[in-house]
N, C-alpha and C positions, 0 to 999 in steps of 0.2 A: 523446850520445843512445845508448841501448842498441839493439842490432841489431833486436830484436823490435819496438820502438817505431818505428824507422826504416822497417822493412818495412811496418808498418801505415800510416804516412803515405804511402808510395808506393802502397799498395793504394788508399787514398782518392784519391790523385792520378789513378790509372788509371781509377777508377770515374767521377770527374767528367770526365776526358778523354773517356771513352766516350760520356757523355751529350752533351758538346759536339760531338763528331764526328757523332753522330746528328743533332743539330740542324743542323749544316752540310750534312749529306746531304739533309735534308728541305728546307732553305730557301735553298740557294745559288741565285743568279740570274745570268742573263747568257748570253752565247754559249757559254760553256764548261760549261753546266749538265750536259749528258749525261756527258762524261768525268769531271767533278768529282763528280757524284752517285755514280758507280761508284767513284771513288778514295776518297771519304770512307767508303763502305761497307767497302772493303778496310781502311782505317785503323781503323775502329771494330771490325771483326772481329779485327784484330791486337791492339788495346787489350784486348779481351775475353780473348784468349789470355794476354797478359802479366799481366793482373789475376788470372786464375785461377792462373797459374804462381807469382806472388808470394805469393798466399794459401796455396797448397799448400806452398810452401817454409816459410812462417811456421808452418804447422801441423806440418810435419816437424821443426822445431827446437823445438817445444813451446810455440809462441805461439797466440794466438787472433785471427784477423783480424777487423777491423771488418766489419760486414755490414749496416749500415743507412745510408740516406741521411743521417740525422741525424749519425751517427758520421763518415761521409765528409766532410760539410761542416764539421764541427768540426776535422777533422784536415788536410784538403787544403791545399796551397799554391797550387793552381790555382783561379782565379776561375771560377765557373760563369756569371757574368753576361756579357751581350753580346747583340747582335742583328745581328751581321754577316751580310750576304747577298752582298755583292760579293766576288768571288774574292780580290782584293788584300787586302781587310780580313780575310778569313778566313785567308789565308796569313800575314799579319802576326801574328794571334793565335796561330796554330799555331807560328810561329817562337818566339814568347815562351814558350808552354807547353812545347814540346819542349826548348827551351834550358834551361828551369828543371829539367826532368826529368833531362837529361844532367848538368847541374851537380850536382844532388843525388845522382845515382847515382855520380858520381865520388867524392863524399864518402863514399858508402856502401861503396865498395870498401875504404877504410881501416877503416871501422867493422867490416866483415865480417872483414877480415884480423886486426884487433885481437882479435876474438872467436874467432880460429882457425877460421874458417868459409870455406874456400876455395870451396866449392860455391856459397854465396851470392854471394861476390865474383865468381865466374865468371858467374853469372846476371846480375849488374849489368853486367859487361863486355860480354856478348853483347847485352844490351838497349841499351847505349850505342851499339854499332856500328849497330844497326838504326835507332835514333832519329837518329843523326848523318847517316845516308844520307837519311832523310826531310827533315831540316833542309836539307841541300844542295839537294834537289829543290824544297822550298818556296821557298828563296831564289832559285833559278833561275826559278821561276814568276812572280816579281814584278819581274824585271829589265825 
């Protein structure tokens, strides 16, 4: 896959992830509502920053980011479906989604390096570090 196409799929993934995180923020239930409500807001704010950073990187290398829900849903690898409200169910979904993103970004490093684009590879590496920390915390939350 070409780097520009790869970036567009990740942009779609981050857009769908943002929507999911917002849904979790609104609908989480249980004794942990207050801290999780705030945490999910923090996570969707972070997803927004990454989404924008990936789109601006794509523009900087001459690409055109997808910019509609129709495009996002056609490109994304993250399912938008689900009605999780229990914290454990939400964390299991987030583990799946964040793991997918980490795995894909690891592939993206090679794609960026093959395109002689170390800046994009660095963006992917930094994002992986952030997402892996969240994965660790999600996994510790369901033990």
